[in-house]
GUNURO-603692 format. One line per 3 residues: their letters; for each residue y, z, x of N, C-alpha, C. Coordinates in nm, 3 decimals, m for minus. Atoms other than C-alpha are relative to their C-alpha. Layout:
a	Y,Z,X,Y,Z,X,Y,Z,X; ...
END
This chain:
mpk	m0.045,m0.002,m0.139,m3.191,2.822,m1.068,0.142,m0.056,0.008; m0.140,0.046,m0.008,m2.831,2.765,m0.957,0.013,m0.139,0.062; m0.034,0.127,m0.063,m2.665,2.442,m0.852,0.128,0.023,0.079
wlv	m0.120,m0.010,m0.081,m2.398,2.393,m0.587,0.057,m0.139,0.026; m0.070,0.122,m0.038,m2.139,2.123,m0.526,0.052,0.021,0.142; m0.039,m0.013,m0.141,m2.080,2.065,m0.154,0.080,m0.124,0.042
yge	m0.082,0.111,m0.049,m1.799,1.854,m0.012,0.106,0.054,0.096; m0.105,m0.046,m0.089,m1.507,1.866,0.228,0.038,m0.106,0.101; m0.054,0.095,m0.097,m1.323,1.701,0.516,m0.055,0.022,0.140
epy	0.057,m0.027,m0.132,m1.533,1.843,0.800,m0.150,m0.026,m0.003; 0.142,0.037,0.009,m1.867,1.656,0.818,m0.091,0.082,0.091; 0.082,m0.081,m0.090,m1.989,1.863,1.113,m0.045,0.129,m0.070
lid	0.033,m0.124,0.069,m1.975,2.183,0.907,m0.091,m0.025,m0.119; 0.085,0.036,0.114,m2.130,2.009,0.606,m0.143,m0.025,0.048; 0.134,0.028,m0.053,m2.422,1.882,0.816,m0.069,0.128,0.049
kfr	0.055,m0.127,m0.047,m2.467,2.226,0.970,m0.050,0.084,m0.119; 0.039,m0.072,0.121,m2.481,2.381,0.621,m0.128,m0.060,m0.059; 0.119,0.067,0.052,m2.736,2.122,0.507,m0.123,0.034,0.083
kki	0.112,m0.034,m0.088,m2.956,2.192,0.810,m0.048,0.143,m0.025; 0.035,m0.140,0.028,m2.946,2.566,0.734,m0.082,0.010,m0.129; 0.074,0.001,0.127,m3.061,2.499,0.377,m0.143,m0.046,0.023
ide	0.133,0.058,m0.024,m3.351,2.285,0.498,m0.088,0.096,0.081; 0.077,m0.091,m0.086,m3.459,2.535,0.767,m0.053,0.121,m0.075; 0.041,m0.119,0.076,m3.488,2.812,0.507,m0.108,m0.029,m0.105
vet	0.101,0.036,0.100,m3.733,2.620,0.286,m0.139,0.016,0.058; 0.139,m0.017,m0.040,m4.094,2.733,0.316,m0.081,m0.120,m0.049; 0.083,0.118,0.029,m4.350,2.449,0.322,0.083,m0.113,m0.062
pef	m0.089,0.104,0.052,m4.086,2.175,0.286,m0.072,m0.124,m0.052; 0.073,0.117,0.049,m4.354,1.911,0.233,m0.027,0.007,m0.151; 0.018,m0.017,0.144,m4.398,2.059,m0.117,0.129,0.040,m0.071
nlm	m0.113,m0.066,0.067,m4.073,2.241,m0.186,0.138,m0.056,0.033; m0.130,0.058,m0.034,m3.801,2.014,m0.049,0.003,m0.148,m0.037; m0.023,0.142,0.028,m3.665,1.683,m0.176,0.144,m0.035,0.034
ets	m0.133,0.055,m0.027,m3.371,1.487,m0.037,0.006,m0.139,m0.061; m0.005,0.125,0.073,m3.254,1.196,m0.246,0.144,m0.043,m0.028; m0.128,0.052,0.046,m2.966,0.974,m0.346,m0.020,m0.076,m0.131
eft	0.033,0.067,0.127,m3.134,0.854,m0.667,m0.025,0.106,m0.108; 0.037,m0.089,0.110,m3.200,1.003,m1.009,m0.100,m0.073,m0.088; 0.109,0.068,0.070,m3.536,0.885,m1.136,m0.094,0.105,m0.058
eae	0.100,m0.091,0.057,m3.842,1.034,m1.302,m0.054,0.095,0.107; 0.050,m0.085,m0.109,m3.954,1.168,m0.962,0.091,0.121,0.020; m0.095,m0.111,m0.015,m3.638,1.378,m0.930,m0.007,0.094,m0.121
qnf	0.010,m0.082,0.122,m3.671,1.498,m1.290,m0.124,0.091,0.006; 0.123,m0.080,m0.010,m4.029,1.611,m1.231,0.014,0.111,0.103; m0.017,m0.099,m0.106,m3.937,1.789,m0.908,0.086,0.117,m0.050
lcq	m0.091,m0.103,0.050,m3.655,1.977,m1.083,m0.067,0.097,m0.098; 0.063,m0.082,0.105,m3.889,2.109,m1.351,m0.129,0.069,0.045; 0.123,m0.062,m0.049,m4.183,2.214,m1.133,0.031,0.129,0.077
hal	m0.017,m0.126,m0.073,m4.229,2.561,m0.980,m0.040,m0.019,0.147; 0.026,0.009,m0.144,m4.248,2.623,m0.606,m0.148,0.019,0.031; 0.137,m0.015,m0.049,m4.579,2.586,m0.423,0.005,0.056,0.141
fgd	0.011,m0.061,m0.133,m4.663,2.810,m0.124,0.138,0.040,0.056; m0.133,m0.043,m0.044,m4.308,2.943,m0.109,0.073,0.069,m0.113; m0.072,m0.075,0.103,m4.047,3.145,m0.294,0.102,m0.084,m0.075
kkv	m0.097,0.082,0.072,m3.816,2.857,m0.391,m0.016,m0.147,0.036; m0.004,0.144,m0.023,m3.773,2.481,m0.420,0.146,m0.040,0.016; m0.137,0.046,m0.026,m3.468,2.292,m0.298,0.006,m0.152,m0.015
liy	m0.026,0.143,0.011,m3.337,1.952,m0.400,0.141,m0.026,0.053; m0.130,0.041,m0.056,m3.056,1.793,m0.196,0.030,m0.141,m0.049; m0.038,0.129,0.059,m2.880,1.513,m0.380,0.128,m0.047,0.067
ran	m0.116,0.054,m0.070,m2.634,1.286,m0.195,0.059,m0.116,m0.080; m0.068,0.108,0.072,m2.374,1.058,m0.353,0.136,m0.025,0.062; m0.133,0.032,m0.053,m2.053,0.882,m0.259,0.109,0.076,m0.074
slk	m0.102,m0.069,0.079,m1.855,1.036,m0.543,m0.065,0.089,m0.104; 0.051,m0.091,0.103,m1.897,1.317,m0.792,m0.011,m0.072,m0.133; m0.003,0.073,0.127,m1.813,1.080,m1.076,m0.132,m0.070,m0.028
esg	0.125,0.074,0.019,m2.127,0.873,m1.020,m0.121,0.093,m0.011; 0.110,m0.098,0.008,m2.335,1.194,m1.020,m0.005,0.069,m0.136; m0.013,m0.070,0.128,m2.244,1.289,m1.378,m0.131,0.021,m0.074
efv	0.128,m0.010,0.073,m2.584,1.216,m1.536,m0.093,0.100,0.069; 0.086,m0.092,m0.075,m2.767,1.403,m1.260,0.047,0.145,m0.018; m0.053,m0.135,0.013,m2.537,1.708,m1.278,m0.027,0.056,m0.140
kyv	0.025,m0.045,0.137,m2.572,1.726,m1.655,m0.147,0.039,m0.018; 0.143,m0.029,0.011,m2.953,1.714,m1.630,m0.034,0.132,0.071; 0.024,m0.123,m0.078,m2.956,1.986,m1.361,0.051,0.122,m0.077
sek	m0.061,m0.112,0.073,m2.727,2.209,m1.570,m0.085,0.041,m0.119; 0.076,m0.029,0.122,m2.953,2.182,m1.873,m0.148,0.029,0.026; 0.146,m0.009,m0.013,m3.308,2.151,m1.735,m0.050,0.040,0.139
gkt	0.049,m0.030,m0.136,m3.320,2.213,m1.360,m0.004,0.149,0.027; 0.001,m0.146,m0.007,m3.411,2.580,m1.394,m0.091,0.057,0.109; 0.095,m0.053,m0.098,m3.679,2.606,m1.126,0.037,m0.035,0.144
tdt	m0.033,0.055,m0.132,m3.500,2.447,m0.833,0.145,0.030,0.040; m0.136,m0.011,m0.055,m3.201,2.527,m0.611,0.047,m0.142,0.030; m0.046,0.139,m0.013,m2.996,2.207,m0.628,0.136,m0.005,0.068
yif	m0.125,0.017,m0.075,m2.727,2.103,m0.381,0.045,m0.145,m0.014; m0.054,0.134,0.018,m2.508,1.805,m0.466,0.106,m0.023,0.108; m0.092,0.033,m0.110,m2.343,1.665,m0.151,0.072,m0.130,m0.035
vqe	m0.076,0.121,0.033,m2.063,1.420,m0.229,0.117,m0.017,0.096; m0.111,0.029,m0.091,m1.789,1.251,m0.029,0.135,0.006,m0.071; m0.126,0.002,0.074,m1.524,1.212,m0.301,m0.012,0.087,m0.126
vdr	0.001,m0.091,0.115,m1.435,1.471,m0.565,0.133,m0.006,m0.073; m0.118,m0.008,0.086,m1.190,1.452,m0.854,m0.011,0.131,m0.077; 0.010,m0.132,0.061,m1.131,1.813,m0.955,0.049,0.004,m0.145
rsk	m0.044,0.008,0.140,m0.981,1.699,m1.287,m0.109,m0.053,m0.091; 0.104,0.066,0.078,m1.303,1.531,m1.397,m0.086,0.099,m0.079; 0.090,m0.082,0.082,m1.545,1.662,m1.661,m0.119,0.047,0.083
vyk	0.116,m0.036,m0.083,m1.825,1.658,m1.404,0.033,0.120,0.086; m0.039,m0.113,m0.086,m1.634,1.892,m1.173,0.003,0.130,m0.080; m0.013,m0.119,0.084,m1.577,2.132,m1.461,m0.135,0.055,m0.045
mfk	0.134,m0.052,0.029,m1.954,2.167,m1.504,m0.042,0.107,0.101; 0.033,m0.098,m0.105,m1.952,2.383,m1.190,0.090,0.123,m0.015; m0.077,m0.124,m0.005,m1.847,2.746,m1.185,0.068,0.009,0.137
kee	m0.075,m0.014,m0.124,m1.604,2.852,m0.914,m0.092,0.036,0.116; 0.090,m0.045,m0.107,m1.880,3.024,m0.716,m0.107,m0.104,0.035; 0.098,0.105,m0.028,m2.092,2.706,m0.729,0.060,m0.115,0.083
vqv	m0.067,0.105,m0.077,m1.841,2.500,m0.529,0.019,0.046,0.144; m0.011,m0.031,m0.142,m1.863,2.500,m0.149,0.081,m0.111,0.067; m0.089,0.100,m0.062,m1.572,2.324,0.026,0.012,0.031,0.149
fkk	m0.012,m0.017,m0.145,m1.573,2.273,0.403,0.127,m0.068,0.048; m0.128,0.052,m0.046,m1.215,2.234,0.520,0.002,m0.005,0.153; m0.016,0.004,m0.145,m1.096,2.160,0.871,0.032,0.140,0.053
lsr	m0.026,m0.130,m0.061,m1.070,2.452,1.110,0.150,0.023,0.014; m0.139,m0.036,m0.027,m0.739,2.636,1.135,0.024,m0.011,0.150; m0.033,0.020,m0.141,m0.556,2.602,1.467,m0.059,0.111,0.088
dvl	0.053,m0.110,m0.083,m0.665,2.948,1.591,m0.152,m0.005,0.010; 0.147,0.011,m0.004,m1.031,2.893,1.496,m0.041,m0.118,0.087; 0.028,0.115,m0.086,m1.024,2.552,1.664,0.011,0.040,0.146
ekt	m0.019,m0.045,m0.138,m0.888,2.712,1.981,m0.116,0.088,0.044; 0.113,m0.088,m0.033,m1.159,2.978,1.971,m0.127,m0.082,0.024; 0.117,0.086,m0.013,m1.425,2.707,1.924,0.001,m0.075,0.132
vmq	m0.013,0.076,m0.125,m1.295,2.500,2.216,m0.023,0.091,0.120; 0.011,m0.091,m0.114,m1.265,2.799,2.448,m0.142,0.052,0.018; 0.140,m0.046,m0.008,m1.615,2.924,2.364,m0.089,m0.109,0.058
fvk	0.080,0.112,m0.051,m1.760,2.579,2.431,0.022,m0.016,0.150; m0.033,0.017,m0.141,m1.578,2.550,2.764,m0.060,0.113,0.084; 0.053,m0.115,m0.073,m1.681,2.900,2.871,m0.153,m0.008,0.011
kag	0.146,0.011,0.000,m2.045,2.843,2.773,m0.047,m0.107,0.098; 0.036,0.107,m0.094,m2.044,2.525,2.982,0.031,0.038,0.145; m0.031,m0.046,m0.135,m1.928,2.730,3.282,0.125,m0.063,0.057
cei	m0.122,0.066,m0.044,m1.587,2.562,3.295,0.123,0.085,m0.031; m0.129,m0.061,0.032,m1.222,2.664,3.284,0.098,m0.110,m0.035; m0.101,0.098,0.039,m0.929,2.487,3.120,0.137,0.065,0.009
tte	m0.133,m0.057,m0.014,m0.565,2.541,3.206,0.074,m0.008,m0.134; m0.079,0.000,0.124,m0.309,2.616,2.933,0.064,m0.136,m0.022; m0.063,0.132,0.010,m0.129,2.290,3.007,m0.101,m0.105,m0.042
ayq	0.106,0.095,0.035,m0.457,2.099,2.984,m0.040,0.015,m0.146; 0.040,m0.022,0.139,m0.546,2.260,2.652,0.105,m0.056,m0.095; m0.106,0.052,0.085,m0.205,2.173,2.501,m0.003,m0.153,m0.006
ryl	0.010,0.146,m0.003,m0.244,1.813,2.613,m0.123,m0.048,m0.075; 0.123,0.033,0.074,m0.598,1.810,2.475,0.026,m0.002,m0.150; m0.031,m0.006,0.143,m0.469,1.915,2.132,0.079,m0.123,m0.044
qli	m0.080,0.119,0.033,m0.216,1.631,2.139,m0.088,m0.123,m0.011; 0.080,0.122,m0.007,m0.469,1.366,2.234,m0.112,m0.003,m0.104; 0.112,0.000,0.094,m0.759,1.474,2.014,0.048,m0.011,m0.143
nyd	m0.064,0.013,0.132,m0.525,1.501,1.711,m0.096,0.040,m0.113; 0.100,m0.049,0.095,m0.769,1.711,1.510,0.049,m0.003,m0.144; m0.054,m0.004,0.136,m0.534,1.721,1.209,m0.007,m0.135,m0.070
see	0.005,0.131,0.064,m0.570,1.348,1.146,m0.130,m0.017,m0.078; 0.118,0.022,0.085,m0.814,1.222,0.883,m0.117,m0.058,0.078; 0.105,0.070,m0.074,m1.005,1.020,1.140,m0.074,0.087,0.101
tnl	0.060,m0.086,m0.103,m1.091,1.314,1.367,m0.068,0.120,m0.064; 0.072,m0.118,0.050,m1.350,1.585,1.304,m0.065,0.072,0.118; 0.060,m0.081,m0.105,m1.552,1.841,1.496,m0.102,m0.077,0.085
ydv	0.090,0.083,m0.081,m1.805,1.579,1.605,0.078,m0.063,0.116; m0.084,0.059,m0.104,m1.522,1.409,1.794,0.042,0.104,0.103; m0.042,m0.108,m0.089,m1.404,1.741,1.937,m0.112,0.036,0.096
lhs	0.112,m0.042,m0.084,m1.748,1.841,2.063,m0.043,m0.110,0.098; 0.036,0.111,m0.089,m1.821,1.495,2.204,0.098,m0.006,0.117; m0.100,0.005,m0.106,m1.493,1.498,2.399,m0.015,0.119,0.096
lkr	0.017,m0.118,m0.084,m1.561,1.851,2.525,m0.120,m0.015,0.095; 0.116,0.023,m0.087,m1.902,1.749,2.659,0.039,m0.085,0.120; m0.046,0.086,m0.109,m1.734,1.478,2.865,0.093,0.077,0.093
lca	m0.095,m0.078,m0.082,m1.458,1.714,2.982,m0.072,0.099,0.090; 0.069,m0.106,m0.073,m1.706,1.978,3.093,m0.091,m0.052,0.111; 0.072,0.053,m0.116,m1.852,1.745,3.353,0.062,0.052,0.129
vke	m0.065,m0.062,m0.116,m1.603,1.915,3.587,0.017,0.149,m0.027; m0.009,m0.145,0.014,m1.563,2.287,3.651,0.139,0.047,m0.043; m0.136,m0.038,0.037,m1.185,2.307,3.622,0.068,m0.117,m0.070
itk	m0.059,0.107,0.081,m1.026,2.104,3.343,0.151,0.008,0.010; m0.144,0.006,m0.016,m0.671,2.003,3.426,0.060,m0.100,m0.099; m0.069,0.096,0.086,m0.410,1.803,3.237,m0.039,m0.142,0.036
etv	0.037,0.134,m0.047,m0.498,1.500,3.449,m0.141,m0.036,m0.046; 0.138,0.023,0.045,m0.867,1.540,3.363,m0.002,m0.038,m0.147; m0.006,0.025,0.145,m0.784,1.550,2.992,0.053,m0.141,m0.027
eyt	m0.061,0.131,0.024,m0.562,1.241,3.009,m0.092,m0.114,0.042; 0.093,0.102,m0.047,m0.830,1.049,3.198,m0.122,m0.012,m0.092; 0.127,m0.006,0.071,m1.121,1.155,2.977,0.010,m0.016,m0.151
vld	m0.006,m0.007,0.147,m1.004,1.208,2.617,0.069,m0.122,m0.059; m0.057,0.114,0.072,m0.945,0.912,2.390,0.125,0.045,m0.076; m0.126,m0.034,0.067,m0.588,0.913,2.258,m0.012,m0.028,m0.149
req	0.011,0.013,0.146,m0.614,0.980,1.884,0.132,0.032,m0.071; m0.129,m0.028,0.062,m0.249,1.056,1.829,0.043,m0.119,m0.086; m0.048,0.105,0.089,m0.101,0.862,1.537,0.140,0.034,m0.046
eni	m0.135,m0.024,0.051,0.250,0.815,1.420,m0.006,0.044,m0.146; m0.008,m0.046,0.140,0.345,0.989,1.096,0.147,0.000,m0.039; m0.141,0.016,0.035,0.675,0.863,0.964,0.045,0.109,m0.097
fll	m0.037,m0.098,0.103,0.669,1.104,0.670,0.012,0.141,0.057; m0.009,m0.132,m0.063,0.632,1.398,0.909,0.134,0.021,0.071; m0.125,m0.010,m0.076,0.960,1.320,1.087,0.101,0.095,m0.062
iql	m0.103,m0.081,0.066,1.189,1.479,0.830,m0.038,0.148,0.000; 0.045,m0.140,m0.003,0.977,1.796,0.820,0.022,0.060,0.138; m0.017,m0.050,m0.137,0.985,1.831,1.198,0.148,0.026,0.030
imq	m0.144,m0.021,m0.019,1.364,1.791,1.198,0.043,0.128,m0.069; m0.039,m0.119,0.076,1.402,2.057,0.930,m0.056,0.129,0.063; 0.063,m0.117,m0.062,1.167,2.291,1.118,0.053,0.028,0.139
gky	m0.056,m0.020,m0.133,1.365,2.253,1.440,m0.098,m0.030,0.113; 0.100,0.034,m0.102,1.061,2.113,1.626,0.041,m0.132,0.067; m0.062,0.122,m0.049,1.269,1.868,1.822,m0.085,m0.076,0.101
sdv	0.087,0.072,m0.094,1.021,1.790,2.099,m0.106,m0.080,m0.076; 0.097,0.072,0.083,0.768,1.695,1.829,0.064,m0.119,m0.070; m0.073,0.111,0.063,1.034,1.479,1.661,m0.002,m0.121,0.092
frq	m0.008,0.112,m0.093,1.072,1.267,1.973,m0.138,m0.048,0.045; 0.138,0.045,m0.025,0.698,1.261,2.035,m0.042,m0.096,m0.110; 0.029,0.090,0.110,0.661,1.107,1.689,0.075,m0.132,0.015
ael	m0.078,0.123,m0.022,0.938,0.861,1.775,m0.071,m0.091,0.100; 0.072,0.079,m0.101,0.742,0.749,2.083,m0.123,m0.067,m0.062; 0.119,0.056,0.064,0.428,0.700,1.874,0.036,m0.113,m0.096
ilq	m0.047,0.104,0.092,0.621,0.501,1.612,0.036,m0.126,0.078; m0.041,0.115,m0.081,0.771,0.276,1.880,m0.120,m0.068,0.066; 0.121,0.054,m0.063,0.429,0.235,2.037,m0.083,m0.080,m0.100
nqp	0.090,0.061,0.099,0.245,0.146,1.715,0.071,m0.088,m0.103; m0.074,0.080,0.098,0.519,0.004,1.490,0.137,m0.038,0.056; m0.128,0.029,m0.064,0.790,m0.134,1.722,0.095,m0.084,m0.085
nnv	m0.083,0.087,0.084,0.913,m0.380,1.458,0.036,0.063,m0.134; m0.023,m0.065,0.129,0.946,m0.122,1.181,0.106,0.109,0.008; m0.099,m0.106,m0.018,1.239,0.087,1.307,0.094,0.008,m0.120
igv	m0.089,m0.002,0.117,1.468,m0.018,1.020,m0.072,0.063,m0.120; 0.077,m0.060,0.109,1.189,0.077,0.778,m0.007,0.152,0.014; 0.005,m0.144,m0.027,1.160,0.421,0.942,0.134,0.064,m0.035
lsl	m0.134,m0.053,0.029,1.537,0.477,0.924,0.028,m0.002,m0.150; m0.020,0.010,0.145,1.535,0.365,0.561,m0.074,0.110,m0.074; 0.074,m0.110,0.062,1.267,0.620,0.472,0.072,0.133,0.019
llr	m0.078,m0.121,m0.025,1.471,0.895,0.637,0.124,0.002,m0.088; m0.119,0.010,0.084,1.779,0.772,0.451,m0.031,0.038,m0.144; 0.040,m0.033,0.138,1.592,0.799,0.122,m0.014,0.151,m0.017
syr	0.018,m0.146,0.009,1.502,1.164,0.196,0.134,0.071,m0.012; m0.132,m0.064,0.004,1.865,1.260,0.263,0.074,m0.037,m0.128; m0.066,0.042,0.125,1.982,1.059,m0.038,m0.051,0.083,m0.118
lay	0.057,m0.084,0.106,1.743,1.250,m0.264,0.056,0.142,0.007; m0.053,m0.135,m0.019,1.859,1.580,m0.115,0.145,0.007,m0.047; m0.141,0.006,0.040,2.222,1.477,m0.172,0.012,0.003,m0.153
kme	m0.004,0.005,0.147,2.157,1.394,m0.539,m0.037,0.134,m0.061; 0.041,m0.131,0.052,1.977,1.726,m0.592,0.113,0.102,0.010; m0.110,m0.094,m0.022,2.274,1.915,m0.448,0.118,m0.028,m0.094
vch	m0.116,0.037,0.080,2.543,1.722,m0.635,m0.027,0.016,m0.150; 0.034,m0.003,0.144,2.363,1.701,m0.970,m0.065,0.131,m0.043; 0.070,m0.125,0.028,2.192,2.042,m0.943,m0.125,m0.025,m0.084
csl	0.121,0.036,0.075,1.867,1.884,m1.055,m0.121,0.003,0.092; 0.126,m0.004,m0.075,1.503,1.880,m0.948,m0.045,m0.141,0.035; 0.057,0.130,m0.034,1.301,1.600,m0.793,m0.059,m0.067,m0.123
sal	0.061,0.056,0.122,1.115,1.557,m1.122,0.105,m0.064,m0.089; m0.109,0.055,0.083,1.445,1.503,m1.302,0.050,m0.132,0.056; m0.040,0.126,m0.062,1.517,1.224,m1.053,m0.111,m0.104,m0.004
gvn	0.112,0.092,0.010,1.181,1.065,m1.130,m0.081,m0.012,0.126; 0.071,m0.001,m0.128,1.032,1.162,m0.794,m0.108,0.107,m0.003; 0.109,m0.098,m0.008,0.704,1.339,m0.723,0.054,0.133,0.052
grt	m0.053,m0.131,m0.034,0.783,1.712,m0.710,m0.045,0.053,0.134; 0.052,m0.046,m0.129,0.580,1.753,m0.389,0.063,m0.076,0.117; m0.068,0.075,m0.106,0.799,1.507,m0.196,0.087,0.094,0.083
fvp	m0.078,m0.088,m0.088,0.952,1.678,0.106,0.139,m0.058,0.020; m0.138,0.042,m0.024,1.332,1.657,0.119,0.073,0.112,0.074; m0.074,m0.102,m0.074,1.582,1.837,0.344,0.070,0.098,m0.093
rms	m0.077,m0.099,0.074,1.740,2.158,0.217,0.132,0.021,0.073; m0.130,m0.003,m0.068,2.100,2.099,0.323,0.111,m0.016,m0.103; m0.115,0.018,0.089,2.446,2.099,0.171,0.025,m0.148,m0.024
adr	m0.032,0.140,0.031,2.575,1.781,0.010,0.079,m0.064,0.114; m0.081,0.054,m0.109,2.825,1.739,0.295,m0.087,m0.039,0.120; 0.089,0.029,m0.113,2.555,1.761,0.564,m0.089,m0.121,m0.030
cse	0.083,0.115,0.040,2.335,1.519,0.371,0.079,m0.129,0.010; m0.087,0.117,m0.006,2.628,1.279,0.344,0.020,m0.045,0.145; m0.015,0.033,m0.142,2.682,1.297,0.722,m0.127,m0.067,0.054
amd	0.127,0.056,m0.045,2.313,1.228,0.782,m0.018,m0.143,m0.052; 0.009,0.134,0.059,2.325,0.930,0.546,0.089,m0.098,0.074; m0.092,0.085,m0.076,2.625,0.792,0.736,m0.061,m0.039,0.135
vld	0.065,0.026,m0.129,2.437,0.825,1.066,m0.105,m0.110,m0.015; 0.111,0.094,0.019,2.137,0.635,0.932,0.050,m0.138,m0.043; m0.059,0.128,0.041,2.344,0.365,0.758,0.059,m0.073,0.121
dmv	m0.064,0.059,m0.119,2.540,0.308,1.080,m0.104,m0.059,0.095; 0.102,0.046,m0.093,2.225,0.278,1.291,m0.070,m0.127,m0.050; 0.063,0.119,0.058,2.065,0.026,1.055,0.092,m0.121,0.021
nli	m0.096,0.109,m0.017,2.383,m0.185,1.067,0.014,m0.042,0.146; m0.011,0.031,m0.142,2.404,m0.160,1.447,m0.121,m0.080,0.049; 0.120,0.077,m0.035,2.046,m0.287,1.476,0.014,m0.143,m0.052
krg	m0.011,0.133,0.062,2.113,m0.575,1.237,0.103,m0.087,0.073; m0.103,0.076,m0.071,2.425,m0.677,1.434,m0.039,m0.026,0.146; 0.046,0.019,m0.138,2.231,m0.660,1.761,0.074,0.086,0.099
tyr	m0.074,m0.088,m0.090,2.456,m0.388,1.902,m0.092,0.097,0.071; 0.098,m0.093,m0.057,2.166,m0.146,1.957,m0.139,m0.060,m0.007; 0.143,0.031,0.009,1.807,m0.217,2.044,m0.064,0.098,m0.098
pdi	0.063,m0.089,0.098,1.579,m0.072,1.773,m0.049,0.132,0.058; 0.053,m0.123,m0.059,1.415,0.180,2.010,0.111,0.099,0.033; m0.113,m0.089,m0.032,1.752,0.316,2.127,0.062,0.054,m0.128
alk	m0.060,m0.042,0.127,1.889,0.325,1.771,m0.081,0.113,m0.065; 0.084,m0.103,0.060,1.592,0.530,1.651,0.020,0.134,0.070; m0.015,m0.126,m0.075,1.627,0.789,1.928,0.139,0.060,m0.017
val	m0.136,m0.051,0.021,2.006,0.814,1.888,0.013,0.060,m0.140; m0.006,m0.051,0.138,1.971,0.856,1.511,m0.069,0.135,m0.012; 0.074,m0.125,0.008,1.709,1.127,1.551,0.074,0.113,0.073
akl	m0.077,m0.101,m0.073,1.921,1.308,1.809,0.116,0.052,m0.085; m0.111,m0.040,0.085,2.218,1.309,1.571,m0.047,0.082,m0.120; 0.055,m0.076,0.113,2.003,1.430,1.281,m0.041,0.141,0.044
ccl	0.037,m0.132,m0.054,1.869,1.713,1.498,0.125,0.086,0.022; m0.126,m0.074,m0.019,2.227,1.810,1.587,0.055,0.050,m0.133; m0.047,m0.041,0.133,2.323,1.815,1.219,m0.082,0.117,m0.054
qne	0.086,m0.109,0.045,2.025,2.037,1.145,0.035,0.129,0.073; m0.041,m0.118,m0.079,2.127,2.272,1.427,0.128,0.060,m0.056; m0.127,m0.046,0.056,2.479,2.292,1.285,m0.021,0.067,m0.135
heg	0.031,m0.057,0.131,2.338,2.356,0.939,m0.061,0.139,0.013; 0.063,m0.130,m0.023,2.119,2.639,1.068,0.102,0.101,0.051; m0.103,m0.089,m0.053,2.414,2.782,1.260,0.093,0.050,m0.109
nnq	m0.085,m0.040,0.112,2.630,2.784,0.947,m0.069,0.101,m0.090; 0.077,m0.094,0.083,2.355,2.956,0.750,m0.005,0.138,0.064; 0.004,m0.127,m0.072,2.325,3.223,1.018,0.135,0.071,m0.012
gel	m0.134,m0.058,0.010,2.703,3.273,1.008,0.026,0.061,m0.136; m0.018,m0.052,0.135,2.704,3.318,0.632,m0.077,0.129,m0.020; 0.082,m0.120,0.014,2.424,3.572,0.651,0.061,0.117,0.077
lkk	m0.067,m0.106,m0.077,2.611,3.764,0.922,0.118,0.056,m0.075; m0.115,m0.045,0.078,2.921,3.779,0.707,m0.040,0.090,m0.115; 0.047,m0.078,0.114,2.719,3.915,0.420,m0.078,0.123,0.041
gki	0.071,m0.116,m0.051,2.553,4.171,0.646,m0.149,m0.002,m0.025; 0.143,0.010,0.030,2.204,4.037,0.574,m0.084,m0.016,0.126; 0.077,0.004,m0.125,2.109,3.994,0.940,0.081,0.073,0.108
END
């Protein structure tokens, strides 16, 4: 019988999958076992044939795949009469245990994409006999912050149940009802600037000032590091790895001159804060505004070059 590894970042979907498995078992009192141990009882269950049904199912739960190694090895070699599902919270895909599973034996439940999340929310609202305005939905997405590690579909559905206590969901209803789960993400700032998502840049600035008001110099220093790395890559014509930096680190794609200008902006703001010339909150917003302007100029120059070359 096959085995499956089940894990992911969406517990609601994982629990739904587990319930489906259990519901399909005939005479579960004989043919179903749920456990977080590996003893003689589990070994016997794995080797016995189904009674009063077409299959047996064993659901094994563990915190990490690593600690399940002995169980997985036993199942691979001797658990031939039972469908076995290993539900774990942490998985190291480089481990020997993970490599005991074939590709088709791994079931990963990721978070919903933005369009699927929207469809899920709208279906729930419609089924509850409610309506939600576009403005209210956009504010809901901000507050629920589904992309954060701390938020999952259980949180989404719980908040929707509370929202649907009224027939027409407005922005005001959302702000009154939904717990604010927005979190600052300092590392996201540079990406938002590069992507031209300037309203999101300043939304992140507000969250940073709200949650880390005494860390503005630290935020500016992290941004400075990103532009400094980009400058070195341009001047030295080298990769991040050659600079001893993780290759997945996000850095701006700008000319050395633009990077130098951005570095000057950030250096100046840090010094102005230290001298007491600017309040930290004002310095952060001014710095971000200047960086956004530099990015706009950079994009404009790129467009001009492409026009000259007849590529657009």
